[in-house]
C-alpha positions as CSV (number, residue, x, y, z in Angstrom):
1,M,18.7,-28.2,35.4
2,P,19.3,-31.7,33.9
3,D,21.9,-31.8,31.2
4,T,19.5,-33.4,28.7
5,L,17.2,-30.4,29.1
6,L,20.0,-28.0,28.6
7,F,21.2,-29.7,25.4
8,A,17.5,-29.8,24.1
9,L,17.2,-26.1,24.9
10,E,20.5,-25.4,23.0
11,A,19.2,-27.5,20.1
12,S,15.9,-25.5,20.1
13,L,17.7,-22.1,19.9
14,N,19.8,-23.4,17.0
15,G,16.7,-24.6,15.3
16,L,15.0,-21.2,15.6
17,T,18.0,-19.5,13.9
18,A,18.1,-22.3,11.2
19,G,14.3,-21.8,10.7
20,V,14.7,-18.2,9.9
21,M,17.1,-19.1,7.1
22,Y,14.5,-21.5,5.7
23,A,11.8,-18.8,6.1
24,L,13.9,-16.3,4.1
25,V,13.6,-18.6,1.0
26,A,10.0,-19.3,1.6
27,L,9.1,-15.6,1.6
28,G,10.0,-15.3,-2.1
29,F,7.6,-18.2,-2.9
30,V,4.8,-16.6,-0.9
31,L,5.1,-13.2,-2.6
32,I,4.9,-14.5,-6.1
33,F,2.1,-17.0,-5.3
34,K,0.0,-14.3,-3.6
35,A,0.3,-12.0,-6.5
36,S,-0.1,-14.3,-9.5
37,G,-1.0,-17.8,-8.2
38,I,2.3,-19.1,-9.6
39,F,4.4,-21.5,-7.6
40,N,7.8,-20.2,-8.5
41,F,10.1,-23.2,-8.7
42,A,13.0,-20.9,-9.7
43,Q,13.1,-19.1,-6.4
44,G,16.0,-21.1,-5.1
45,V,17.9,-20.6,-8.3
46,M,17.2,-16.9,-8.0
47,A,18.9,-16.9,-4.7
48,L,21.9,-18.7,-6.2
49,F,22.0,-16.4,-9.2
50,A,21.8,-13.2,-6.9
51,A,24.6,-14.6,-4.7
52,L,26.8,-15.3,-7.8
53,T,26.2,-11.9,-9.1
54,L,27.1,-10.2,-5.9
55,V,30.3,-12.2,-5.5
56,G,31.1,-11.4,-9.2
57,F,30.6,-7.7,-8.6
58,Q,32.6,-7.7,-5.4
59,S,35.6,-9.5,-7.0
60,G,35.5,-7.5,-10.2
61,Q,35.0,-10.6,-12.3
62,I,34.2,-10.1,-15.9
63,P,30.8,-11.6,-16.9
64,F,30.9,-14.4,-19.4
65,S,34.7,-14.4,-19.2
66,H,34.9,-18.2,-19.8
67,L,32.8,-17.9,-22.8
68,I,34.6,-14.9,-24.2
69,N,38.0,-16.7,-23.7
70,A,36.8,-19.8,-25.4
71,M,35.4,-17.9,-28.4
72,F,38.3,-15.5,-28.9
73,G,41.3,-17.2,-27.3
74,T,41.7,-14.4,-24.7
75,R,42.7,-14.8,-21.1
76,L,40.3,-12.2,-19.5
77,H,39.1,-12.9,-16.0
78,H,38.9,-9.7,-13.8
79,F,38.7,-6.0,-14.4
80,G,41.6,-5.5,-11.9
81,W,39.5,-3.8,-9.2
82,N,37.1,-4.8,-6.4
83,M,33.7,-3.3,-5.9
84,P,32.9,-2.3,-2.3
85,T,30.1,-4.3,-0.8
86,M,27.9,-1.2,-0.3
87,L,28.0,-0.7,-4.1
88,A,28.0,-4.3,-5.1
89,I,24.6,-4.9,-3.2
90,P,22.6,-2.1,-4.9
91,A,24.1,-3.2,-8.2
92,T,22.9,-6.8,-7.6
93,V,19.5,-5.4,-6.8
94,L,19.3,-3.6,-10.1
95,V,20.3,-7.0,-11.8
96,M,17.4,-8.7,-10.0
97,I,15.0,-6.0,-11.1
98,A,16.1,-6.2,-14.6
99,L,15.6,-10.0,-14.4
100,A,12.0,-9.4,-13.1
101,I,11.4,-7.1,-16.1
102,L,12.7,-9.8,-18.6
103,V,10.7,-12.6,-17.0
104,E,7.5,-10.6,-17.3
105,R,8.2,-9.5,-20.8
106,F,9.3,-12.8,-22.3
107,I,7.5,-15.4,-20.2
108,L,4.5,-14.1,-18.1
109,K,3.1,-11.8,-20.7
110,H,2.6,-14.7,-23.1
111,L,1.0,-17.0,-20.4
112,V,-1.8,-14.8,-19.2
113,N,-4.9,-16.9,-18.3
114,Q,-3.1,-20.1,-18.8
115,E,-3.6,-23.1,-16.5
116,P,-1.5,-23.0,-13.2
117,I,0.4,-26.2,-14.2
118,I,1.6,-24.4,-17.4
119,L,2.9,-21.5,-15.4
120,F,4.6,-23.9,-13.0
121,M,6.3,-25.7,-15.8
122,A,7.5,-22.3,-17.2
123,T,9.2,-21.6,-13.8
124,I,10.9,-25.0,-13.9
125,G,12.3,-24.1,-17.3
126,L,13.3,-20.6,-15.9
127,A,15.1,-22.4,-13.0
128,Y,17.3,-24.4,-15.3
129,F,17.9,-21.5,-17.6
130,L,19.0,-19.2,-14.8
131,E,21.3,-22.0,-13.5
132,G,22.9,-22.4,-16.8
133,V,23.3,-18.6,-17.3
134,G,24.8,-18.3,-13.9
135,D,27.4,-21.0,-14.7
136,I,28.4,-19.4,-18.0
137,M,28.3,-15.8,-16.5
138,W,30.2,-16.4,-13.3
139,G,31.7,-19.9,-13.4
140,A,30.9,-23.0,-11.5
141,E,33.6,-23.0,-8.8
142,V,32.7,-22.6,-5.1
143,K,33.0,-18.9,-4.1
144,A,33.4,-17.3,-0.7
145,L,30.9,-14.6,0.1
146,D,31.8,-11.9,2.7
147,V,29.5,-8.9,3.2
148,G,30.9,-8.0,6.6
149,L,28.5,-10.0,8.7
150,P,30.1,-11.5,11.9
151,K,30.5,-15.3,12.0
152,G,31.4,-17.9,14.7
153,M,30.1,-18.4,18.2
154,S,28.3,-15.6,19.9
155,S,30.4,-14.9,23.0
156,A,27.4,-12.8,24.5
157,V,25.0,-15.8,24.3
158,D,27.7,-18.1,25.6
159,E,28.4,-16.0,28.6
160,A,24.8,-15.2,29.4
161,T,23.7,-18.8,29.2
162,F,26.7,-19.9,31.3
163,N,25.7,-17.5,34.0
164,W,22.1,-18.6,33.9
165,F,22.5,-22.3,33.5
166,G,26.2,-23.1,34.2
167,Y,26.4,-24.2,30.5
168,G,27.3,-22.0,27.6
169,F,25.1,-22.3,24.4
170,Y,26.8,-22.3,21.0
171,I,24.8,-19.9,18.7
172,D,26.3,-18.7,15.4
173,R,26.4,-15.0,15.2
174,L,25.6,-15.1,11.5
175,E,22.3,-16.8,12.3
176,I,21.4,-14.2,14.9
177,W,22.0,-11.5,12.3
178,A,19.8,-13.6,9.8
179,A,17.1,-13.5,12.4
180,G,17.3,-9.8,12.8
181,I,17.3,-9.0,9.1
182,A,14.4,-11.5,8.5
183,A,12.4,-9.6,11.2
184,V,13.1,-6.2,9.5
185,L,12.3,-7.7,6.1
186,V,9.0,-9.0,7.2
187,A,8.1,-5.7,8.9
188,V,9.0,-3.8,5.8
189,L,7.0,-6.1,3.5
190,T,4.0,-5.9,5.9
191,V,4.0,-2.1,6.0
192,F,4.4,-2.1,2.2
193,S,1.5,-4.5,1.7
194,Q,-0.8,-2.7,4.1
195,Y,-0.1,1.0,3.7
196,T,1.2,1.8,0.2
197,K,-0.8,2.2,-3.0
198,Q,1.4,-0.4,-4.7
199,G,0.9,-2.9,-1.9
200,R,-2.9,-2.5,-1.9
201,A,-2.8,-3.0,-5.7
202,L,-0.8,-6.2,-5.2
203,R,-3.4,-7.5,-2.7
204,A,-6.2,-6.6,-5.1
205,V,-4.5,-8.6,-7.9
206,A,-4.1,-11.4,-5.5
207,D,-7.8,-11.5,-4.7
208,D,-9.1,-11.2,-8.2
209,H,-7.2,-10.5,-11.4
210,Q,-10.2,-9.6,-13.5
211,A,-11.6,-7.1,-10.9
212,A,-8.1,-5.5,-10.4
213,L,-7.9,-5.0,-14.2
214,S,-11.4,-3.5,-14.3
215,V,-10.4,-0.7,-11.9
216,G,-7.3,0.2,-13.8
217,I,-4.6,-1.7,-12.1
218,S,-1.8,-2.8,-14.5
219,L,-1.4,-6.6,-14.1
220,R,2.0,-6.5,-15.9
221,F,3.3,-3.8,-13.5
222,I,2.2,-5.8,-10.5
223,W,4.0,-8.9,-11.8
224,V,7.2,-6.9,-12.4
225,L,6.9,-5.4,-8.9
226,T,6.2,-8.8,-7.3
227,W,9.1,-10.6,-9.0
228,S,11.5,-7.6,-8.2
229,I,10.6,-7.9,-4.5
230,A,11.0,-11.7,-4.7
231,G,14.4,-11.2,-6.3
232,I,15.5,-8.8,-3.6
233,V,14.3,-11.4,-1.0
234,A,16.2,-14.0,-2.9
235,L,19.2,-11.8,-2.8
236,V,19.0,-11.6,1.1
237,A,18.6,-15.3,1.3
238,G,21.5,-15.9,-1.0
239,I,23.7,-13.6,1.1
240,M,22.8,-15.5,4.3
241,W,23.2,-18.9,2.9
242,G,26.3,-18.0,0.8
243,S,28.0,-16.4,3.8
244,K,27.3,-19.5,5.8
245,S,28.3,-22.3,3.4
246,G,29.9,-20.6,0.3
247,V,28.2,-19.8,-3.0
248,Q,27.9,-23.1,-4.8
249,F,25.3,-24.5,-7.1
250,S,23.8,-26.8,-4.4
251,L,22.6,-23.5,-3.0
252,S,19.6,-23.8,-5.4
253,L,18.5,-27.0,-3.5
254,I,17.4,-24.8,-0.5
255,A,14.1,-24.3,-2.4
256,L,13.4,-27.9,-1.6
257,K,13.6,-27.2,2.1
258,A,11.2,-24.3,1.7
259,L,8.4,-26.6,0.5
260,P,7.6,-28.0,3.9
261,V,7.8,-24.5,5.3
262,L,5.2,-23.3,2.8
263,I,3.0,-26.3,3.5
264,L,3.1,-25.7,7.3
265,G,2.6,-21.9,7.1
266,G,0.4,-21.7,4.0
267,F,1.2,-20.5,0.6
268,T,-0.5,-17.0,0.9
269,S,0.8,-15.9,4.3
270,I,4.0,-13.9,5.0
271,P,3.8,-14.5,8.7
272,G,3.1,-18.1,8.0
273,A,6.3,-18.4,6.1
274,I,8.2,-17.3,9.2
275,V,6.2,-19.4,11.6
276,G,6.5,-22.4,9.3
277,G,10.3,-22.0,9.1
278,L,10.6,-21.7,12.9
279,I,8.6,-24.9,13.4
280,I,10.6,-26.8,10.8
281,G,13.8,-25.5,12.2
282,V,13.1,-26.4,15.9
283,G,11.3,-29.5,15.0
284,E,14.1,-31.0,13.0
285,K,16.8,-30.1,15.6
286,L,14.8,-31.6,18.5
287,F,13.7,-34.7,16.6
288,D,17.3,-35.3,15.7
289,F,18.4,-34.8,19.3
290,F,16.0,-37.3,20.8
291,M,15.7,-39.8,18.0
292,N,19.3,-40.0,16.7
293,P,20.4,-42.4,19.4
294,I,17.4,-44.7,18.6
295,I,17.1,-44.7,14.8
296,G,20.3,-43.3,13.7
297,G,21.5,-40.1,12.0
298,A,20.4,-38.0,9.1
299,T,16.9,-37.4,10.4
300,E,17.1,-33.7,9.5
301,N,17.0,-34.7,5.8
302,W,13.5,-36.1,6.0
303,F,11.8,-34.9,9.2
304,A,10.4,-31.7,7.5
305,Y,8.8,-33.7,4.7
306,M,7.2,-36.2,7.1
307,L,5.8,-33.3,9.1
308,A,4.6,-31.6,5.9
309,L,2.8,-34.8,4.9
310,V,0.9,-34.9,8.2
311,F,-0.2,-31.4,7.5
312,L,-1.4,-32.2,4.0
313,L,-3.5,-34.9,5.4
314,F,-5.2,-32.9,8.1
315,R,-4.8,-29.2,7.3
316,P,-3.7,-28.9,3.6
317,Q,-4.1,-25.0,3.6
318,G,-1.5,-24.7,6.4
319,L,-1.6,-22.8,9.6
320,F,-2.2,-19.4,8.1
321,G,-3.3,-20.3,4.5
322,E,-6.7,-19.4,3.2
323,R,-9.1,-22.3,2.8
324,I,-10.1,-22.6,-0.8
325,I,-13.7,-23.4,-1.5
326,E,-14.8,-24.1,-5.1
327,R,-18.4,-24.1,-5.9
328,V,-19.8,-26.0,-8.8
């Protein structure tokens, strides 16, 4: 097999695993948009906030210690113990559920029946608020996140591809785990949506708010449920990205990479988020591989947006999104 084809195949496999990481972020957007019609600009910051909280629990850091020390002249930083990962993750889940309750009570409840642009602006404000609270609560320094997931080159993939092609592929074990976790997450969300009472209620709210209210479905409960699930998805995304590159405030920018994924897959489709992520991941790796010698580097920074622009021109609802028809 020609070397160029082997290198392209390796780039494609790395693109698939990177696309899964993008899709994990996009899932949170899809869940909230399906249930409430809100494009949650704060989803990336929620992933950052969840990762910060998890690291804070693991290290036994005192929340708001910097603020407490500045106000009272103390030197408090840590409780003096470390929380096991198996306890820190459920504790962080509870924090994200509490955040969902607060968002519904202090933001969404007061914006019922408002225009979508108002709700979108509210999520922008929420994003900046959460980023500021995360800074004050846990500090702004870069933090290492370790939940026990393996990292580094997969020797199994390297050996298998070497035996098949005479050339070993480099695939990060963390990204393989991310692909497996994403598959399980999508399966759980699909079963929840299709076969549970709460999932059917969520789909009813997504179809028609007023009709759902007329049959006794609590819109406020559905919003809390949706934002709680989106918070858990954000935690999973934050764990994967934080384990890969450290927990830092640039982590919130992964939301920008999720936008092309949503445009390709559709804002209302969970499978579409996965497919869109895989297309973006593979596409940007292959485009960079073939075009980098011709037009220079950094093509991965803009390829996804160029592809999304093409979709907006010819199929604005995405591959799996619902075509919206407005009758006047």
